[in-house]
C-alpha positions as CSV (number, residue, x, y, z in Angstrom):
1,M,132.5,153.6,107.5
2,I,132.1,149.9,107.6
3,S,131.0,147.8,104.5
4,I,127.7,145.9,104.4
5,R,127.4,142.5,102.9
6,Y,124.2,140.4,102.4
7,N,124.4,136.7,102.8
8,K,122.5,134.3,100.6
9,K,119.4,134.0,103.0
10,A,119.1,137.8,103.2
11,K,119.3,138.1,99.4
12,D,116.6,135.4,99.1
13,D,114.5,137.3,101.7
14,L,114.7,140.5,99.8
15,E,113.8,138.8,96.5
16,N,110.8,137.1,98.1
17,I,109.7,140.4,99.6
18,Y,110.0,142.1,96.3
19,L,108.2,139.3,94.4
20,T,105.3,139.4,97.0
21,I,104.8,143.1,96.7
22,R,105.3,143.1,93.0
23,K,102.2,140.9,92.6
24,D,100.2,144.0,93.4
25,K,102.3,146.8,92.0
26,K,105.8,146.8,90.5
27,S,106.5,150.4,91.3
28,V,105.6,150.0,94.9
29,A,107.9,146.9,95.1
30,D,110.8,148.9,93.5
31,E,110.3,151.8,96.0
32,F,110.0,149.5,99.0
33,I,113.2,147.6,98.2
34,G,115.0,150.9,97.6
35,K,113.9,152.3,101.0
36,I,114.9,149.2,102.9
37,D,118.3,149.2,101.2
38,E,118.8,152.9,102.1
39,Y,117.8,152.1,105.7
40,I,120.3,149.2,105.9
41,L,123.0,151.5,104.5
42,L,122.6,153.7,107.7
43,L,124.3,150.8,109.5
44,S,127.6,151.6,107.7
45,S,127.9,154.8,109.7
46,N,126.0,153.7,112.8
47,P,126.5,149.9,113.2
48,K,125.1,149.6,116.7
49,M,121.8,151.3,115.9
50,G,120.0,147.9,116.2
51,K,119.4,146.1,119.4
52,E,121.3,143.0,120.5
53,C,119.4,139.8,119.5
54,R,119.2,138.5,123.1
55,Y,116.9,141.4,123.9
56,K,114.5,140.2,121.2
57,G,114.6,136.5,122.3
58,L,116.9,135.3,119.5
59,K,119.6,132.8,120.5
60,Q,122.3,134.2,118.2
61,D,125.2,136.6,118.5
62,C,123.7,139.3,116.3
63,R,121.8,142.6,116.3
64,V,118.3,143.4,115.0
65,L,117.0,146.5,113.3
66,F,113.3,147.1,112.5
67,F,112.0,148.7,109.3
68,K,108.2,148.9,109.0
69,S,107.0,145.3,109.5
70,Y,110.4,143.7,108.9
71,M,113.2,142.6,111.3
72,I,116.7,142.9,109.8
73,V,119.1,140.5,111.5
74,Y,122.7,141.4,111.2
75,G,126.1,140.4,112.5
76,L,128.6,143.1,113.4
77,Y,132.3,142.2,112.7
78,K,135.5,144.2,112.7
79,T,135.7,144.5,108.9
80,H,132.0,144.5,107.9
81,I,128.4,144.1,108.7
82,S,126.7,140.9,107.5
83,I,123.0,141.1,106.8
84,K,121.8,137.6,107.8
85,R,118.0,137.8,107.4
86,I,115.1,140.2,106.6
87,I,112.0,138.7,108.1
88,N,108.4,139.8,108.3
89,T,107.7,140.4,112.0
90,K,104.5,138.3,111.6
91,Q,106.6,135.2,111.0
92,N,107.4,133.1,114.0
93,Y,111.2,133.3,113.9
94,K,113.5,132.3,116.8
95,G,116.5,131.1,114.7
């Protein structure tokens, strides 16, 4: 299995998602972040489960995985997976 690392932007994205949901209900925010983390952990045993970014119109060397209304952008390397961003699909993102 390959290790998973979150870069600074992805950590910030998760924190913002948590804080936004927490405004309504803390327990829902805790549960949602737990579920998205569990989903991302699936990548450690199946790193290519996301689509290549070029198929989603992103001009980066990366892969994307979808969880509910969020797009998880990650890089696949020999030694690890780097979670780059976790973006609401309603956002206009073509980074």
